[in-house]
C-alpha positions as CSV (number, residue, x, y, z in Angstrom):
1,M,-106.5,10.3,-11.8
2,T,-105.1,12.4,-9.0
3,Y,-102.1,14.3,-7.7
4,V,-100.2,12.5,-5.0
5,D,-98.3,14.3,-2.2
6,L,-94.9,12.3,-1.7
7,S,-93.3,15.2,0.5
8,A,-93.5,13.3,3.9
9,E,-91.8,10.3,2.3
10,S,-89.4,12.4,0.3
11,A,-88.3,14.4,3.3
12,A,-87.6,11.2,5.3
13,A,-85.5,9.9,2.5
14,G,-83.5,13.3,1.9
15,G,-85.2,14.0,-1.3
16,S,-87.3,17.0,-2.7
17,P,-89.3,18.6,0.2
18,S,-92.3,19.2,-2.1
19,L,-92.0,16.0,-4.2
20,G,-95.3,15.0,-5.8
21,G,-96.7,13.2,-8.9
22,Y,-99.6,12.4,-11.1
23,L,-101.2,9.0,-10.3
24,A,-103.3,7.1,-13.0
25,T,-105.2,4.2,-11.6
26,P,-106.7,1.5,-13.7
27,E,-110.4,0.7,-13.7
28,G,-111.6,-2.5,-12.1
29,Q,-110.6,-4.4,-9.0
30,G,-106.9,-4.3,-8.1
31,P,-104.2,-4.7,-6.9
32,F,-102.2,-3.8,-10.0
33,P,-98.6,-3.9,-10.9
34,G,-97.0,-0.4,-10.7
35,V,-95.1,1.8,-13.0
36,V,-93.0,4.7,-12.1
37,M,-93.0,7.2,-15.1
38,I,-90.2,9.8,-15.5
39,H,-91.0,12.9,-17.7
40,E,-89.1,14.6,-20.5
41,A,-87.1,17.8,-20.0
42,F,-90.1,20.0,-20.3
43,G,-91.4,18.4,-16.9
44,L,-94.7,16.8,-15.9
45,T,-96.8,18.1,-18.8
46,D,-100.3,17.1,-20.0
47,Q,-98.3,14.9,-22.4
48,T,-96.7,12.9,-19.7
49,R,-100.2,12.6,-17.8
50,R,-101.6,11.3,-21.1
51,H,-98.7,8.7,-21.3
52,A,-99.7,7.7,-17.7
53,D,-103.3,7.6,-18.5
54,R,-102.4,5.1,-21.3
55,L,-100.3,2.8,-19.1
56,A,-103.3,2.9,-16.7
57,R,-105.7,1.8,-19.4
58,A,-103.3,-1.1,-20.0
59,G,-103.7,-2.2,-16.3
60,Y,-100.8,-0.5,-14.5
61,L,-100.9,1.7,-11.6
62,T,-98.9,4.6,-12.9
63,L,-97.1,7.2,-10.9
64,A,-95.6,10.0,-12.9
65,V,-93.1,11.5,-10.6
66,D,-92.4,15.3,-10.8
67,L,-88.6,15.7,-10.8
68,F,-89.3,19.5,-10.9
69,S,-91.5,19.7,-7.8
70,E,-89.3,22.4,-6.3
71,G,-89.9,25.0,-9.0
72,G,-90.6,23.7,-12.5
73,A,-88.3,23.2,-15.4
74,R,-86.8,26.6,-15.3
75,R,-85.4,26.2,-11.7
76,C,-84.7,22.5,-11.7
77,L,-83.7,21.3,-15.2
78,V,-79.9,22.0,-14.8
79,S,-79.6,20.5,-11.4
80,T,-81.6,17.4,-12.5
81,M,-79.5,17.0,-15.5
82,R,-76.5,17.2,-13.6
83,S,-77.7,14.7,-11.2
84,M,-78.2,12.3,-14.2
85,A,-74.8,12.9,-15.5
86,A,-73.4,12.2,-12.0
87,G,-75.4,9.2,-11.5
88,T,-76.4,10.4,-8.0
89,G,-78.3,13.0,-6.2
90,R,-81.8,14.2,-5.3
91,A,-83.4,13.1,-8.6
92,F,-82.6,9.4,-7.8
93,T,-83.7,9.7,-4.3
94,D,-87.1,11.0,-5.6
95,I,-87.5,8.3,-8.0
96,A,-86.6,5.7,-5.3
97,T,-89.2,7.4,-3.2
98,A,-91.8,7.0,-5.9
99,R,-91.1,3.3,-6.4
100,K,-91.3,2.6,-2.7
101,W,-94.6,4.4,-2.5
102,L,-96.0,2.5,-5.2
103,A,-94.7,-0.8,-4.1
104,A,-96.4,-0.2,-0.7
105,S,-99.7,1.0,-1.9
106,P,-102.6,-1.3,-1.2
107,Q,-103.5,-1.0,-4.7
108,S,-100.1,-2.5,-5.9
109,T,-99.2,-6.1,-6.4
110,G,-95.7,-5.0,-5.4
111,K,-94.3,-5.4,-8.8
112,T,-93.0,-2.2,-10.2
113,G,-91.6,-1.1,-13.6
114,V,-90.0,2.2,-14.6
115,I,-90.5,4.0,-17.9
116,G,-89.0,7.2,-19.1
117,F,-88.9,9.5,-22.1
118,C,-86.1,11.7,-23.3
119,M,-84.4,12.9,-20.0
120,G,-86.6,10.4,-18.3
121,G,-85.3,7.6,-20.6
122,G,-81.8,8.4,-19.5
123,F,-83.1,8.1,-15.8
124,A,-85.0,4.8,-16.5
125,L,-81.7,3.3,-18.0
126,L,-79.8,4.3,-14.9
127,V,-82.3,3.2,-12.1
128,A,-82.9,-0.1,-13.9
129,K,-80.7,-2.0,-11.2
130,D,-82.5,-0.2,-8.3
131,G,-85.1,-2.5,-7.3
132,F,-87.4,-2.5,-10.4
133,D,-88.7,-5.5,-12.2
134,A,-88.7,-4.1,-15.9
135,A,-87.6,-0.9,-17.4
136,S,-88.7,0.9,-20.6
137,V,-86.2,3.3,-22.0
138,N,-87.3,5.6,-24.7
139,Y,-84.7,7.7,-26.6
140,G,-82.8,8.0,-23.4
141,R,-79.1,9.2,-23.5
142,L,-76.5,6.6,-22.7
143,P,-74.0,7.1,-19.9
144,G,-70.2,7.2,-20.7
145,N,-69.7,4.2,-18.3
146,L,-72.5,2.1,-19.9
147,E,-71.5,-1.3,-18.9
148,E,-70.9,-0.1,-15.2
149,A,-74.1,1.6,-15.2
150,L,-76.3,-1.3,-16.6
151,R,-74.7,-4.0,-14.5
152,G,-77.4,-5.9,-12.4
153,A,-80.2,-4.2,-14.3
154,C,-83.7,-5.6,-14.6
155,P,-85.0,-6.5,-18.1
156,I,-85.1,-3.6,-20.4
157,V,-87.2,-2.7,-23.5
158,A,-85.9,0.2,-25.5
159,N,-87.1,2.4,-28.4
160,Y,-84.9,4.8,-30.4
161,G,-85.4,6.7,-33.6
162,G,-83.2,6.2,-36.6
163,A,-83.6,10.0,-37.4
164,D,-82.6,11.1,-34.1
165,K,-79.2,12.5,-34.9
166,P,-78.0,13.4,-31.3
167,L,-78.5,9.7,-30.5
168,K,-77.2,8.1,-33.5
169,G,-76.1,4.7,-33.0
170,A,-77.4,4.6,-29.2
171,A,-79.7,1.6,-29.9
172,D,-76.7,-0.5,-31.2
173,R,-74.4,0.3,-28.3
174,L,-77.1,-0.3,-25.7
175,E,-78.0,-3.6,-27.3
176,S,-74.3,-4.6,-27.3
177,A,-73.8,-3.7,-23.8
178,L,-76.8,-5.7,-22.7
179,D,-75.6,-8.6,-24.7
180,G,-72.3,-8.6,-23.1
181,L,-73.9,-8.4,-19.6
182,G,-76.3,-11.0,-20.2
183,I,-79.2,-8.7,-19.2
184,E,-82.8,-9.7,-20.8
185,H,-83.7,-7.0,-23.2
186,S,-85.5,-5.9,-26.5
187,V,-84.0,-2.9,-28.3
188,K,-85.5,-1.5,-31.5
189,E,-84.4,1.5,-33.7
190,F,-87.3,2.9,-35.8
191,P,-85.7,4.2,-38.9
192,G,-88.0,6.9,-39.8
193,A,-88.6,8.1,-36.3
194,G,-86.9,11.0,-34.6
195,H,-86.7,12.2,-31.0
196,A,-89.8,12.3,-28.9
197,F,-91.6,10.2,-31.4
198,L,-93.9,8.5,-28.8
199,N,-95.5,11.8,-28.1
200,D,-99.1,12.5,-29.6
201,T,-98.4,16.3,-29.8
202,D,-95.5,18.7,-30.1
203,E,-94.0,19.7,-26.8
204,G,-91.8,22.8,-25.7
205,P,-92.4,26.4,-26.1
206,A,-94.6,27.2,-29.1
207,V,-92.1,29.5,-30.7
208,L,-89.5,26.6,-30.8
209,R,-91.9,24.0,-32.3
210,P,-91.4,24.7,-35.9
211,L,-87.5,24.4,-35.4
212,M,-87.9,21.2,-33.5
213,R,-90.1,19.7,-36.2
214,V,-87.4,20.6,-38.9
215,M,-84.9,18.9,-36.5
216,G,-87.1,15.7,-36.6
217,I,-88.2,16.2,-32.9
218,G,-91.8,15.2,-32.4
219,P,-94.6,12.7,-32.9
220,D,-94.3,9.8,-35.4
221,P,-97.7,8.2,-35.8
222,D,-96.3,5.6,-38.1
223,S,-93.8,4.2,-35.4
224,A,-95.4,5.1,-32.1
225,P,-98.1,2.3,-32.2
226,E,-95.5,-0.5,-32.5
227,A,-93.2,1.1,-29.9
228,W,-96.2,1.3,-27.4
229,Q,-97.0,-2.2,-28.1
230,R,-93.6,-3.4,-27.3
231,I,-93.7,-1.6,-24.0
232,E,-97.0,-3.0,-23.0
233,D,-96.0,-6.6,-24.2
234,Y,-92.8,-6.4,-22.3
235,F,-94.4,-4.9,-19.1
236,A,-97.0,-7.7,-19.2
237,R,-94.4,-10.5,-19.3
238,Y,-92.4,-9.1,-16.4
239,L,-95.0,-7.2,-14.3
240,K,-98.2,-9.0,-14.9
241,D,-97.1,-12.7,-15.6
242,S,-95.0,-12.9,-12.4
243,A,-97.4,-10.8,-10.4
244,A,-99.6,-13.7,-9.0
């Protein structure tokens, strides 16, 4: 597990000058399929690193790209969210840079997936048509122009929480759009889960955590194991089975 400096590649592509990320490498002899991981709104935290380590244990060369490389969440969150809303900008360049770096790595088979959580789930949905072989969208916000944004997307596995009030109905809308476009997918809503239910600990400023729990934001150990298994099964089908 190591920090990767992507600044040279990013500068050449017009992305963040200090772009970097956390690389989690599977044990054993490669090459391995790659996965770009996109973090929550709190940034590249220890939680995101544990997510990356988990996917590495499942056999994926996982690069958790730091979209806040230029100054952390305080300086970068607003501009990154604006980029997501616009569907263009530096954040998309940074994600593309991470994908290309992974695909070109001698440790990689060349197959690449993308996975995101919360803010990152929204990005994962939007970049699913940008050269990835599979995408995992976890409680990601849906764009207003959903069908247009999804047209040409790779296979998508998505997990949402039924108790996630800001995203109420998102799973059904996403599934309907994917059905209409004929895109391979597996979408599930977990009735008792809220936002960020795949995390193994509460995130965010300590002073806000009690409020977040009241709002249903945080880990759900009853739903998370099945959601993770769905992700691993889907990635195995589209990244491992076709990697040879």
